[in-house]
C-alpha positions as CSV (number, residue, x, y, z in Angstrom):
1,M,-0.1,-0.1,0.2
2,I,1.4,3.2,-1.1
3,Q,0.5,6.8,0.0
4,I,2.3,10.1,-1.4
5,M,0.9,13.2,0.5
6,N,1.1,16.5,-1.5
7,E,2.0,18.6,1.5
8,D,5.0,20.0,3.3
9,C,6.6,17.5,5.6
10,I,6.5,19.7,8.4
11,V,2.8,19.6,8.2
12,G,2.3,16.1,7.5
13,I,4.8,14.3,10.0
14,P,3.1,15.2,13.1
15,K,0.0,13.6,11.9
16,L,1.8,9.9,11.8
17,E,0.9,7.8,14.5
18,E,3.8,7.2,17.0
19,Y,6.2,4.2,16.3
20,S,4.5,3.6,13.1
21,I,7.5,3.9,10.9
22,D,10.1,1.1,10.3
23,L,12.5,2.7,8.0
24,V,13.2,6.5,6.5
25,V,15.0,6.5,3.4
26,T,15.3,9.9,2.0
27,S,17.6,12.1,0.3
28,P,16.7,15.9,1.3
29,P,17.8,18.9,-0.5
30,Y,21.5,19.7,-0.8
31,N,21.2,23.4,-0.3
32,V,23.1,24.1,-3.6
33,D,21.0,26.5,-5.7
34,L,19.4,24.3,-8.0
35,G,17.2,27.1,-9.3
36,H,15.4,26.4,-12.4
37,N,14.5,22.6,-13.1
38,K,16.3,22.2,-16.7
39,Y,13.9,19.1,-17.5
40,N,10.7,21.0,-17.1
41,N,9.6,24.6,-17.8
42,N,8.3,25.1,-14.3
43,P,10.7,26.7,-11.9
44,Y,11.5,25.1,-8.6
45,D,9.9,27.8,-6.6
46,L,8.3,25.8,-4.0
47,Y,11.4,25.7,-2.1
48,N,14.4,28.1,-1.4
49,D,17.5,25.9,-2.6
50,N,19.9,28.5,-1.6
51,R,19.5,29.3,2.3
52,D,22.2,30.4,4.6
53,H,24.0,27.2,5.3
54,Q,23.2,27.3,9.5
55,K,19.4,28.1,8.5
56,F,19.4,25.3,6.2
57,I,20.8,22.9,8.7
58,L,18.3,24.0,11.4
59,W,15.4,23.7,9.2
60,L,16.6,20.0,8.2
61,R,17.0,19.3,12.2
62,S,13.3,20.2,12.8
63,I,12.0,17.6,10.2
64,F,14.0,14.9,11.8
65,E,13.1,15.8,15.3
66,K,9.5,15.9,14.3
67,L,10.2,12.3,12.6
68,Y,11.9,10.7,15.6
69,P,8.7,9.8,17.8
70,K,7.1,8.2,14.4
71,I,9.9,5.8,14.3
72,S,9.5,2.3,15.8
73,I,12.0,1.1,18.4
74,G,14.8,0.0,16.1
75,G,13.7,1.5,13.4
76,K,16.4,2.8,10.9
77,V,17.0,6.4,9.2
78,C,18.9,6.5,6.0
79,I,19.9,9.9,4.7
80,N,21.5,10.5,1.1
81,I,23.2,13.7,1.1
82,G,26.2,15.4,-0.7
83,D,28.4,18.0,0.6
84,G,28.0,21.5,-1.1
85,K,30.9,23.0,-2.9
86,N,32.9,20.0,-4.1
87,G,33.0,19.0,-0.4
88,A,34.0,22.6,1.1
89,V,30.5,22.6,3.0
90,P,30.2,19.8,5.5
91,T,26.7,19.2,5.5
92,S,27.1,15.5,6.1
93,S,28.9,16.3,9.3
94,D,26.5,18.8,10.3
95,I,23.7,16.3,10.1
96,I,25.4,13.7,11.8
97,Q,26.0,16.2,14.8
98,F,22.4,17.1,15.0
99,M,20.8,13.5,14.4
100,K,23.0,12.7,17.8
101,E,21.8,15.6,19.6
102,L,18.3,14.4,18.5
103,K,19.3,10.9,20.3
104,Y,19.4,9.0,17.0
105,I,22.3,6.7,17.3
106,P,24.8,6.5,14.2
107,L,24.7,2.9,12.6
108,T,27.0,3.5,9.7
109,H,28.3,5.6,7.2
110,I,28.3,4.3,3.7
111,I,30.0,6.0,0.8
112,W,28.2,5.8,-2.6
113,N,30.8,6.0,-5.0
114,K,28.6,7.1,-8.4
115,S,31.4,5.7,-10.5
116,Q,31.4,8.3,-13.1
117,I,31.9,11.9,-13.5
118,G,30.2,14.0,-16.4
119,N,31.6,17.2,-17.9
120,R,34.6,18.3,-15.6
121,T,37.0,21.2,-15.8
122,A,40.1,21.1,-14.1
123,W,40.7,24.8,-12.9
124,G,44.2,26.3,-12.7
125,S,47.3,25.6,-14.4
126,F,48.8,22.0,-14.6
127,G,52.2,21.8,-12.8
128,S,51.9,24.9,-10.9
129,A,50.8,25.3,-7.3
130,S,47.2,26.6,-8.4
131,C,43.8,26.1,-6.7
132,P,42.0,23.5,-9.0
133,S,38.5,22.4,-8.4
134,F,37.7,19.1,-7.1
135,P,34.8,17.4,-8.2
136,T,33.4,14.9,-5.7
137,P,32.2,11.3,-7.5
138,F,30.5,10.4,-4.3
139,E,27.9,10.8,-1.8
140,H,27.2,9.9,1.5
141,I,24.6,7.7,2.8
142,L,24.4,8.1,6.8
143,V,22.5,5.6,8.7
144,F,21.0,5.7,12.0
145,Y,18.8,3.9,14.5
146,K,16.2,4.4,17.1
147,E,17.2,3.1,20.6
148,N,18.0,-0.5,19.6
149,K,19.9,-1.7,17.0
150,K,17.4,-4.7,16.7
151,I,13.9,-4.1,15.2
152,Q,11.5,-4.9,17.7
153,R,8.4,-5.4,15.5
154,M,9.2,-8.0,12.6
155,V,6.3,-8.1,10.4
156,G,6.8,-10.3,7.6
157,K,9.6,-12.1,5.5
158,T,13.3,-11.2,4.8
159,D,14.1,-11.0,1.2
160,L,17.4,-10.3,1.5
161,T,20.0,-12.9,0.0
162,K,23.2,-14.0,1.5
163,E,25.2,-12.7,-1.5
164,E,23.4,-9.1,-1.3
165,F,24.4,-9.3,2.4
166,I,28.0,-10.0,2.0
167,E,28.3,-7.3,-0.8
168,W,26.1,-4.4,0.9
169,S,27.5,-4.9,4.3
170,L,30.6,-3.3,3.0
171,A,30.3,0.4,3.6
172,L,31.3,1.2,0.2
173,W,28.5,1.0,-2.7
174,N,29.3,1.2,-6.2
175,F,26.6,2.0,-8.5
176,A,26.0,4.7,-11.2
177,P,23.7,7.5,-10.5
178,E,20.2,8.1,-12.1
179,T,20.1,8.7,-16.1
180,R,16.4,9.2,-16.2
181,Q,16.1,12.8,-15.0
182,K,14.7,14.0,-18.3
183,E,12.2,11.2,-18.3
184,F,10.9,12.2,-15.0
185,G,11.3,15.8,-15.3
186,H,13.5,15.7,-11.9
187,N,17.0,16.7,-11.7
188,A,17.7,15.7,-8.3
189,M,17.1,12.0,-8.3
190,F,18.9,9.0,-6.8
191,P,18.6,5.6,-8.5
192,E,16.5,2.6,-7.6
193,E,19.5,0.7,-6.5
194,L,20.0,3.1,-3.4
195,P,16.7,2.8,-1.7
196,R,16.4,-0.8,-2.7
197,R,19.5,-1.6,-0.9
198,C,18.6,0.4,2.3
199,I,15.1,-1.3,2.3
200,K,16.3,-4.9,1.9
201,M,18.9,-4.3,4.5
202,F,16.9,-2.7,7.1
203,T,13.2,-4.1,6.8
204,F,11.0,-7.1,6.2
205,T,8.3,-7.1,3.6
206,D,5.1,-5.3,4.9
207,S,7.3,-3.0,6.7
208,M,6.4,0.8,6.7
209,I,8.7,3.1,4.9
210,C,8.6,7.0,4.8
211,D,10.5,9.3,2.8
212,P,9.5,13.1,3.7
213,F,11.2,14.4,0.3
214,S,9.3,11.8,-2.1
215,G,10.3,13.8,-5.2
216,A,9.7,11.6,-8.3
217,G,8.6,8.5,-6.2
218,T,11.6,6.6,-6.5
219,V,11.3,5.5,-2.7
220,A,7.7,4.4,-3.1
221,T,8.2,2.7,-6.3
222,V,10.8,0.3,-4.7
223,C,8.7,-0.3,-2.0
224,K,5.8,-1.4,-4.3
225,K,8.4,-3.8,-6.0
226,L,9.6,-5.0,-2.7
227,R,6.0,-5.4,-1.2
228,R,7.0,-2.6,1.5
229,N,4.2,0.0,2.8
230,F,4.9,3.6,2.2
231,I,4.1,6.9,3.1
232,G,5.6,10.1,1.6
233,F,5.1,13.7,1.6
234,E,6.2,15.9,-1.7
235,I,5.1,19.7,-1.9
236,S,4.9,19.8,-5.7
237,A,1.6,18.5,-7.2
238,D,3.3,17.7,-10.5
239,Y,5.7,15.3,-8.9
240,C,3.0,13.8,-7.1
241,K,0.9,13.1,-10.2
242,M,4.0,12.0,-12.1
243,S,4.8,9.5,-9.1
244,E,1.2,8.0,-9.3
245,E,1.7,7.5,-13.2
246,R,4.9,5.8,-12.7
247,L,3.6,3.6,-10.0
248,K,1.0,2.3,-12.3
249,F,3.5,0.5,-14.3
250,V,5.5,-1.2,-11.4
251,R,5.7,-4.9,-11.2
252,R,6.3,-6.5,-7.9
253,E,9.7,-8.6,-7.7
254,E,9.6,-12.1,-6.4
255,I,10.0,-12.6,-2.8
256,Y,13.2,-14.5,-1.4
257,E,11.3,-17.2,0.4
258,K,13.8,-18.2,3.1
259,T,12.5,-16.6,6.3
260,I,14.1,-16.2,9.5
261,G,12.4,-17.9,12.1
262,I,10.4,-15.2,14.1
263,N,9.8,-13.1,11.0
264,E,6.3,-14.2,10.8
265,V,3.8,-11.2,12.0
266,I,3.9,-11.8,15.9
267,D,2.5,-8.5,17.1
268,E,-1.2,-8.5,16.4
269,K,-1.5,-4.8,17.6
270,Y,1.1,-3.7,15.5
271,K,-0.8,-5.1,12.3
272,E,-3.7,-3.3,13.4
273,K,-1.8,0.0,14.0
274,K,-0.4,-0.4,10.4
275,K,-4.1,-0.6,8.9
276,Q,-5.0,2.6,10.4
277,F,-3.2,4.4,7.7
278,T,-5.4,5.5,4.8
279,I,-3.2,4.1,1.9
280,E,-4.1,3.8,-1.7
281,D,-3.2,0.3,-2.9
282,Y,-2.1,0.8,-6.3
């Protein structure tokens, strides 16, 4: 069951039930002044992507502060972020700092090697002590948990294979960035592989996943494929409509049949809480 709310996450998150979210997977704005979206004709004017850095960090902090009581015990948060100005603005470090202040506990810090660089210019003079530009072909995936590393409510089956676990438990992930920005009209998308790994590593089927910055609906799409529930927030009505169209063509993947003993649904009250969400089943 999938639901994407066309509203600001600051408004929508307080409406969620406490302890209802098993995993947050998101890529918040990078505050790098995206300005006009080059893949459609509408200016990205619903959000200021060029704030004072400290004001941006305080705004982002307020969102994760609102999310904290909504996350289940043992629930995880995966934040994909890049540092601004070729690494000169330490956004990832600032996020780690305020997350710890909010009582989130760091679990791991994954480096996403995007494996490729597009057009680049080496500013300065080769062979001299110049001041060249250093493009960063990687981003961060910061992973935190709430109170306990172990998930307290196991609601379905694992679909994580042994081979996936061995590969993905190394905190260096190598896969290419999204190449379909033009198709979806969004110039800041991450590829499906990123949320797919996070979702399979940290949740079971039927878990509830949240993305407070739903964008083009990538996390929602992966959740449908992997038989997870999803609730997301997106301020752009255009992106919400586009996400709905995208979801219509999604097919579910085959479930890895091996279960982990007590991974069967063991908490009937939790099942009832899940049903309280008014979620549209695509």
